[in-house]
C-alpha positions, -999 to +999 in steps of 0.1 A: +000+000+000+010+036-006+008+058+025-020+084+023+005+111+034+025+104+003-005+108-020-013+141-003+023+153-008+023+142-044-009+160-052+004+191-035+036+190-056+021+185-091-003+207-111-032+190-128-030+214-157+005+201-165-007+165-162-037+169-185-017+190-210+005+159-216-024+144-234-050+171-242-043+206-256-059+231-231-071+267-237-074+293-210-110+301-202-112+326-174-098+311-142-100+276-156-089+258-188-111+240-214-108+215-241-127+189-261-132+159-237-107+131-242-132+106-229-160+110-255-164+125-290-175+161-291-170+192-313-177+219-287-154+219-256-172+208-224-141+196-205-128+219-178-097+218-157-096+240-125-060+248-113-073+263-080-093+232-071-069+207-089-099+190-104-112+182-139-148+178-150-166+172-183-201+186-185-208+163-214-200+128-202-196+135-164-160+124-162-142+141-132-115+137-107-080+146-096-047+144-115-044+107-103-079+100-114-073+116-149-043+094-155-061+063-144-090+071-167-070+083-197-043+056-195-065+028-182-041+020-154-045+013-117-041+036-088-006+025-079+006+028-115-008+063-118+008+074-085+041+060-097+039+077-130+031+111-114+057+106-087+084+100-113+075+132-132+077+151-099+111+135-089+096+117-059+103+081-047+071+062-040+073+044-006+060+008-010+060-024+010+094-042+007+078-070-014+066-046-040+099-028-040+117-061-046+094-069-075+101-035-092+138-039-087+137-072-104+117-058-134+138-027-139+169-042-156+147-063-180+129-035-198+159-022-218+168-056-234+132-061-244+131-027-261+164-034-279+150-068-291+118-051-305+139-026-325+161-055-338+130-075-349+115-044-366+147-039-386+148-075-395+113-073-409+125-047-435+152-071-446+129-101-450+108-102-482+092-135-470+079-119-438+068-087-456+049-108-482+032-128-455+019-096-438+008-082-472-011-114-479-029-110-446-040-076-458-018-055-435-003-022-444+031-008-434+012+018-413-005-009-392+028-029-389+045+003-376+016+011-352+019-023-335+057-025-338+056-058-358+089-074-366+106-106-377+128-130-358+154-143-384+158-180-390+190-185-371+199-200-337+216-168-323+203-139-343+201-117-312+239-118-310+238-091-336+223-066-311+236-081-277+273-082-277+271-101-243+249-129-255+257-147-222+239-119-202+216-137-177+190-110-183+184-124-218+173-157-203+153-140-174+132-119-198+125-149-221+145-139-252+171-167-249+168-203-239+196-224-222+193-262-229+204-290-207+239-289-222+242-252-214+239-241-251+222-208-256+198-200-285+171-175-294+136-185-283+120-169-314+132-180-349+117-175-383+085-159-369+066-127-374+069-109-340+042-091-321+055-070-292+033-070-261+033-036-243+022-026-208+002+005-201+033+026-200+044+015-234+072-008-221+078-041-241+071-069-216+068-098-239+065-111-275+042-133-295+057-150-325+036-163-354+052-190-376+053-183-413+038-211-433+036-246-416+050-253-382+042-259-346+033-242-324+016-218-347+019-191-320+048-190-295+046-166-265+072-153-241+073-174-209+062-160-176+089-135-164+092-108-138+079-085-165+052-107-181+022-125-166+001-138-194-031-139-174-028-103-164-021-087-198-041-080-230-025-076-264-032-042-281-047-024-251-024+007-253-032+011-290-069+006-285-074+028-254-087+059-272-111+040-294-124+020-264-131+053-246-149+068-276-170+037-283-177+027-247-171-009-259-141-032-260-140-062-283-119-092-271-106-117-296-083-147-294-052-139-315-027-111-323-036-113-360-073-108-352-064-076-334-042-061-362-066-074-389-096-057-374-077-025-368-065-026-404-102-027-414-113+002-392-123-016-360-099-002-334-115-009-300-101-044-299-077-064-277-067-101-274-060-125-245-025-139-246-029-175-255-050-183-224-086-183-216-100-151-201-089-146-165-103-126-135-075-100-140-085-097-177-121-091-169-114-066-141-091-046-164-116-047-193-145-035-171-124-006-160-119+004-197-155+002-208-191-004-198-196-030-225-173-060-231-178-083-261-158-115-263-155-128-299-148-165-303-145-189-332-174-213-335-155-245-328-149-267-298-121-246-285-141-214-291-171-229-272-148-237-242-133-203-243-168-187-244-180-207-214-148-198-195-152-161-203-188-162-190-177-180-158-150-155-149-171-125-158-199-134-133-180-123-102-171-089-118-205-079-132-224-048-122-259-037-131-244-008-151-219-030-170-226-056-197-206-086-209-216-102-242-205-133-261-202-133-299-196-167-316-185-160-352-207-175-379-193-204-400-157-214-396-141-179-399-122-161-372-128-123-368-098-114-391-110-137-419-146-125-415-139-088-418-116-093-448-143-111-467-175-093-455-162-058-446-163-036-415-201-029-415-210-066-416-186-073-387-199-044-366-234-057-371-223-091-358-210-075-326-244-058-322-260-092-323-238-107-296-256-126-269-258-109-235-241-129-208-274-139-192-288-151-225-256-172-232-257-186-196-293-197-198-290-210-234-259-232-225-275-244-192-306-255-210-285-272-237-265-291-212-293-302-189-324-306-212-351-296-187-379-315-204-380-340-177-381-338-139-345-351-137-334-325-163-350-296-144-333-308-112-300-309-131-306-274-144-309-259-109-279-279-097-258-267-127-269-231-121-260-231-084-223-222-087-229-197-114-257-178-095-235-178-064-207-160-084-229-133-098-223-099-082-248-077-101-278-079-077-306-070-101-292-091-129-289-121-106-326-117-096-336-117-133-315-148-141-328-166-110-364-160-121-355-174-156-340-205-140-370-210-118-394-207-147-375-233-168-372-256-138-409-252-130-402-241-094-405-208-075-378-182-074-377-186-036-371-224-040-342-218-064-327-192-040-330-216-011-315-245-030-286-224-042-280-208-009-283-173-023-278-146+003-284-108-002-255-094-022-231-068-010-230-038-034-208-042-065-174-025-065-188-005-095-220+005-078-224+038-059-213+038-023-237+022+001-261+047+016-287+048+044-308+070+022-304+091-010-287+124-005-312+154-005-298+184-023-322+207-004-310+196+030-289+218+052-264+190+055-260+188+018-254+225+015-228+223+043-211+195+024-209+216-008-193+244+012-168+222+029-156+208-004-143+244-009-131+249+026-128+215+045-110+232+074-143+248+084-155+214+094-137+220+127-165+244+137-194+222+127-220+215+155-220+178+148-245+171+176-271+190+156-266+170+123-292+145+112-270+114+113-294+093+093-285+113+061-257+100+039-245+136+034-242+138+072-219+108+073-196+125+048-196+157+069-186+138+100-159+120+081-144+153+068-146+168+103-129+137+118-101+139+092-096+176+100-096+170+138-068+144+134-048+165+110-052+140+082-067+163+056-046+194+046-060+220+022-054+212-014-086+215-035-112+190-047-086+167-061-068+160-028-101+157-010-114+132-036-082+111-034-084+111+004-118+095+002-111+072-027-124+037-020-146+048+009-184+049+011-182+087+007-163+088-026-192+087-050-212+114-032-182+138-028-171+133-064-207+139-077-210+171-058-175+183-067-182+176-104-208+204-104-187+229-085-158+238-108-166+275-110-147+299-087-166+312-056-164+343-036-149+335-002-170+361+016-202+348+002-192+312+009-185+321+046-219+338+048-236+307+034-218+286+059-228+307+089-264+308+076-264+270+073-252+266+109-280+290+120-305+269+101-292+238+119-296+254+153-331+267+144-342+233+132-329+216+163-346+243+185-379+238+167-377+200+170-371+201+207-400+226+213-423+203+193-413+173+214-419+192+247-452+207+235-464+172+226-455+159+260-471+189+277-506+172+272-496+146+298-479+171+319-443+184+321-418+183+350-406+216+365-373+212+346-391+205+313-414+235+318-383+257+324-365+243+294-396+249+272-398+285+284-360+290+276-364+275+241-395+297+233-375+328+244-346+318+221-369+312+191-388+346+192-359+367+179-352+344+150-389+343+141-394+381+140 
C-alpha cells in the first residue's frame, strides 16, 4: 500500500493542468482551462480543468477527478501505476512495501533488453521479403505494422547476438529472449517468426508473441512467464486501443494477435486479445475498467465454445448492473480477421451488435447441457446453475436470471434461491457507495457538504451534535470533520479531498458534488452561506425540541421540562421576528 500522506504530498507537488496537457491541448477560459473531452467524442469543448481546485470535469459525459484520477481514466491504469507515474515526473520516490519494491527492482533491468529486441526484430522485418509478403497477404499495411511494432525474428539460432554483444547476459534468459538447454547451449527463443510486441500500459515491451510463417508448430509462440510478463494479467493491443475504447464505450476481445491487427486494419480499433490463455479474472477486471460493454469474440469450434464458457464464468463475479458482458460466436468457420476481410467492416460491426448478452448465453448453455424437459433434467438445471448464480455480483441481474432458471425448472424463485444458498448481495465495486438514504440536495447537511468541499478546514467548527446522522451527506460531513480533527486532511482543492476518500463509502457522493462545482466562488459569500447554514441547523434543532416538549405537555411536564420549554421559546422569538 502507498501511504495516504505520500498521496497528499504528491498532489500538493504536481499541477493537474500540467498533467492533463501531456495528453490534451488546453485553452485558457477565465480562471480555468477548457478542451474537447478526451473521454468522449464532441465538437464543442465541455471539458474543464480547475487549477485552483486541482480538479477536472466534463459537462458532457460527467468524467471528473484529480490528477491521479485523470491518469487512471486516460491511460486505463490502476491507482498504484498512476501514482508511480506522477511521482516519477515530480522526482519523488514512492514508498512501498518491501515485497513490491523487490518486484520492481527485479523488473527494472529487463525492460531495456526487451526494447532493444523489439527494435532489432523491426529492422529484420524490413530485410525479410518473406515476412513482408506474409503480412501483405494477410491484408496488413506498413502503417499498421508500424503502429503495432511488428517485426521478424530471423531463421538462425543466435540472431540476437547481432544486437547483444554479451549474449551470455543472464537478463536475456530471465526476460525470455534466450533459452539455455540441458547442455548449457544458448539459442534464441524466437526464430523465423513474425513478431508481435506486447506492451504494458506505459508502453514498455514486456513480452512477445511469434507467429510461424507457413507450416510449423506451435503456430503461435509466446514469451514465458517472467518478472515483466504475466500472461493472465495482460491484454494484447490495449495501449493502441485505449482511445477507441473510450470513444466507443465498448471493448472487443478476440483470441489472437492477427485478429487484433486485422480488425484495426479494417477500421475496428476498439479491440484487444487475450494472450494464448482463456480469459482470466484479471483480464475481466481490467476490461470493465476500460468500458461499460465488453464483447468476447470467439471462433465457432470446440475450443471457441470452451473459451466462451470460461469467459462467461470468470465475468460473473465482476459484473455490475451498469456493465454488460456479451459473447459473440462468429458464424461459420471464420475467425474475426477472416470474416472482416471477406465481408467488410459494417458486416462485422453488425455481428458485434447481435452478440448474446451474458445472461442469455448462460441460460442457453445451461438448457442445452441439462435438457429440462424431464423432472430429472429440471433438477440438473438448478444444480448446474447453483455455482454460477453464487458467483454473480450484479444484484438486479442475478434476480432476473434466478427468475428465468426458476421458470424453466418449474419451481418458484424462492425455491431456487433456497437450494442455491443465495444470500443478499453486497454492493458491487462498480455501484455507488452504500447509503442509508439518498442524499437530499435541499437539506442543510447537503449545503454544508458543498461548502466544505471548498473549505474543508471549516468542518472543525461544525456543531456535529445537531446534524441528522441518518443522512448520507451527514456521514460525509462527519468523516471530513474527523479527518480535520486528526490533522489528516490538509488544504489542497477538490482533487486532494477526492483522493483522500477514494475507495470509501463517501467517494461517489463527494465526487458527484465536486463535479458540479468547478466554477470559482467568492470566499466572503461562501462564509456567509456557511454561517447561515449553521444558524438553520440550530433553528431546526430548536424547533424540533420545542415540538417534542409541547407534545409531552398534554400529559404534563416536570418543572425542569417547563423551564426548558420557556427558555427555548424565548430563544426562538428573535429568529422568528
